[in-house]
N, C-alpha and C positions, 0 to 999 in steps of 0.2 A: 504494499500500500504506500503510496506517495502522497504527501501532504506539504503544505507550506504554512509556516507560522510567521506573521508579520505584526508590527505595531506602529502606530503613529504618535509622535509626542507633541504635535502642534496643538494649540488650543483652538485653532481654527479647524472645525470638523472636517471640511472637504479636504484640507491639506493632510490632516491626519489620516483620513480614509486612503487617500492616494499613496501616501507614504506606506502605510501598512499592506497595501495591495500591490505595490510595484513589481514583485517577483511573481506574482500568480500566473500560471499557465494552464489554460483549458480546465478549469475547475469543474467538478461535479457537484460540489456543494460548498457553500460559504457560511461560516459562522462569524457572527459580529457580536463582540463583548464589549460593552460600553456603559458608563454611568447614565442615569436617566436624563441628565442634563444634555448629553450628546446623543442619546439613543435613537430618538425618532428621526433626526436629520441624517445620522449615519446610515440607518436603515434605508431611508429614502435614496440616498445617494448610491449605495451599493446596488439596490434593486434597479435603479435607472441604468447602471453600467451592465448588469448581468441579469437581463430580463428573462432568459431561458435557463437559468441556473437556480437550483434550490438555495434559498438564502434564509437562514435562521439566526434570530437575534435574541439576546438575553441582556437585561439590565444588571451589570456586575463588573467586577474588575478582577485581576488575577495575575498569573504568572505567563510569561512568554519567553521560552528558552531559559536563559540564566537571569532574566530580569524580573522585577516586581513592578508591575503596571497598574497604578491606582487611578490616575486622573486622566487616562488617555484611552485609545482604542486598540483593542486586539483583534486581529483576523485569523481564523484557522481555515484554510482551504483544503479540501480533500480533492486530489486530482486523478489518481489512477487506481486501478485494480480493485474497485469496489462496486457494489450495487447499493443503492440508497432508496428507501421508501420514507416519506414524511406525511404527517397529518396533524391535525388539531383535535383535541377534546375540549370542548367549550364548557362554560359553566362549572368549573371544577369544584368550587365551593358548595355547590348544590347538588348537581346531578350529572357527574361525568360519564356515567354509563350510557348516557343518551347517544353518544356517538362512538361506542365501542366498535361497531361494525366497520368503521373506517380502519381502526387497528387490525381487525380480523382480516380485512381485505389486503392490507399492506403485508401482513405476515404471509398470506397465501401467495402474494405476488413475488415476494423475494425468496421463498422456498428455502428456509435456513437449513444448513447443514450441521455437522457435529463440530462444536467450538469454533464456528466461523461467523457468527452473527451476534450483534449486541443491540439492545434498545437503549439509546439515550433519551432522556426526557428533560424538559425544563419547564417549570410550573410557576404560578403566581399565588398558590395556596392550596388548601383543601387536600392536604397531602395524604392523610390516612385513606379517604375515599379514592383518591387517585391511584395509590399504590395498590390497593385491593382490586381496583378496576383492571389496570394494565397487567398485574401479575397473574390474573386469572386466565390471560391468553398467553403471556410470555412463558410462564412456567411450564405449561403443558406442551409448548413447543421447544423447550430447553434453550430459551433465549434469556441470558441475564439481563437484569435492568439496573441501570445506573442512571441517577438523576440529581437534580439540584433545584432548589427554590431561588428564584431571582431576587435580588436585593432591592430594598426599599431605599429610594433616593430622597433628594430634597422635595420632591413633589409629593411625597408620601404615598406613592404607588410603585408596584413592581410591574415590569414590562416584559414580554416576550413578543416575538414576531415571526411570521412565516410569509416569505414571498412579498414583502412590503406591507402586509396587514398587521397592525399592532394590536395586541390584546392585553387586557388587565385582569381577566378572570378566565384562565385557559391553561392548557398544557400543549406544548409542541412535542411530539415524539418523532425520533429519527431512528429507523432501523438501518444498520450498516452491516453489510456482509462483506467480509474480507475475502477476495478471490484468490488471493496469493499467499495465505497463511492463516493461523489461528488467531482467535480473539479470547482474551481471559479478562475477568474482572476481579478487583481486590478491594478489601475494606480494611482500613488501618485505625486501631484504637491506641492511643498514647497514654491510656490510663490502666491501672490495675485494681482488681476488686479487693475490697476488704472482706475477709473471710468470715462474713456474717450475713445470714439471710434476714431481710426485713420484708414484711408483707404490707402491701397496701390494701387496708381493709376498709377504707371509705374513700371514694373518689367522686369527683365531678367530671365526668368524661367530656362533656360538651365544651367545658371551659378548660380542659387539660389541667385539672387541679388535682392534687393529692391532699385530701382532708386529714386523714389519719393514717398512721403507720403504727402497726402493732398495738392498737388501741389507744394511742396517744396522738396529740396534735403532730402533724408531719414535721413542721419546723423544730418542735422541741425535740424529737428523735434525731433529726439531723444535727442540731447543735449538740446534743448529748454525746453523740458519736465523735464529733470533731472536737469537742471541748471548746466551743466558742459560745459567744452570745448572739441574739437575734441580730444585733446591729452589725455583726461581722459576717453574716451570710453572703452579702453582695460581694464581699472581698474574696470569697471562696468558689465563686461560680466558675471561674476558669481553671481552678485546680482540682475541685472536688464535685464534679456533677454526679447525677445518679445513673445507674445502670439497670436496665430492665433485662432479666435473665431469662432466656428461652433455651431450653436445653443445655448446651455446652457453651452458647454464645452469650455475650453481652452486648446490648444495644443501648447506646448512650443517649440520655435525654438532659438537656440543659435545664436549669431551674432558675427561678428567682422567688424572692419572698413575697408572700401574700399579705393581706392586711388582717387575716382571720386566724392566723396560726397554720395556714395551708402553704404549700409549695406549688407555685405555678409551674408547668412543664411546657417544653416545646415539643414534646412527643406525647401522644395520648397514653395514659396508664389506665389499665382496667382493674376493677376491683379483684383482690387477691393476687395480683401480680407479684412475683418475687422480684425484690430490688436489692441492689448493693449500693453503698456509698463508695465512689471510686477515688483513688489517690492518683496524682500526676506520676507518671513513670518516667524513666529516662528517655525523653522523646527522640532524641538524636540517635541513641541506639536503636530504638524501635523503627525509625525512618530507614536507617541503613539495612536493618534486618529485612524490611519490606523490599528494598532495592535488591538486595541479594537473592531474595526468593524469586522475584522477577527475572533476574538474570539466569538463575538456575533452571527456570521453566521455559525460557526462550532462547533459541541459538541466535536470533537476530531481532531486535526490536526497531520497528519502523516508526511508531509514534506512540506516545502515551497522552491521554486526556485525563485530567483529574478534577475533583470537586472537593474544595476544603470548606469547612464550616467557618462562617465569619468569627465565631467565638475563639476556634482554634487559631485563625489567623491573628486575632487580637492578642492571644496568648504569645504567639511567636513574635509579634511586633513588640510587645512589652519587654521581651527578653532579647531584642536585637537579633532575631534568628531567621527573618524572612528572606534575607539575601542568601544565607547559607542553604536555607531549604530549597530555594530555587535552583541552586547550583547542584544540590545532591540529586534532585528529581530530574534534572536535564542529563543524566549520565548517557542518554542515547542521542542527545543533541536534537531531540524533537519532542520537548514537552510543552504542553499548553495546559493551563489550569485555571479554573474560575473559583470564585468565592460564592458560597450560597448561604441562605438563612436556614436552610435544612438540607438534609441529603437523603436520598432514596436509594435502597440497595435490595435487590432481588424482590423481596416482599415486605420490606420494613422501611418506615420513615424514622431517621436518626438524626442526632445532633452531634457536634463536636468531634466529628469523624472526617477522615479523608477516604473517598471512594475513588477508584480509577479504572479505566479500561486500557488494555495494553494490546497493541496491533502488531502482528508478526510482519 
């Protein structure tokens, strides 16, 4: 698979787009990643230039090769040895299944083989409904799902786009079949479990709140386990999130303190879910292990696309680690990554995680 990664640093959107796209040759699909202040204009410009090409846009920022790109435009163009199907699932916060036939048709068209196809998705919300809707089809066709929630910008909205049409309550899915090699997905957790099971025995599912854990106020249990006061909870969000335990895996949920003794989560927790309080691990070591695992499972990596949670990015920024992270992930000289307000992986919506897809 051949792709091109470019970025434009000009504050003039047209100049930035032209700079980012100057080495693109015969693209099959173009991805635009830009903050909401530049998003709609960048989307319009790219679609005017490439009217017959699939163009997907997401309001976000991220990584391009060895660089951290926050206030500018990133372009990822896929050029050769792929088949691509795209579509929109509208009204994701209320009724995403309404357009599920679109995805079913796309899967039938692309005819996925063994370890050669991935489903990328970018959404503006409604993550739990969305993941259950998409995974109902991708799982039975052995297609891994990797996705991210667009970032909210100064306008207070999240944006995605497909072929020039901008949406604020939708999901764009992209099925990519690698015709020249395999495709694999990875999930990276830089936290370790405290060896103590907690039970969420009272929850407010609709508002993603944990009201009680083990029969006590959720924030009380959280504070007792960490030896902190309520006023210190917000200082521990980046280092001590919660983990929802499913089988042998832990899926991270970010938290914030509620006003009524509850903990507000960014992943839905169900009554009687098993939870762990997590501790920050040696994240540099964990990241290097992920890279080593990828290297051991691929003879040649042509491209890596990653999604990092905004809170994980903030943690790295607070520790001056973002530049080093970009360099580690660009071991194949073809890494592009974006920042999301949530991540989707296989059949789960999660937080404070890195998910990625690797193309041979």
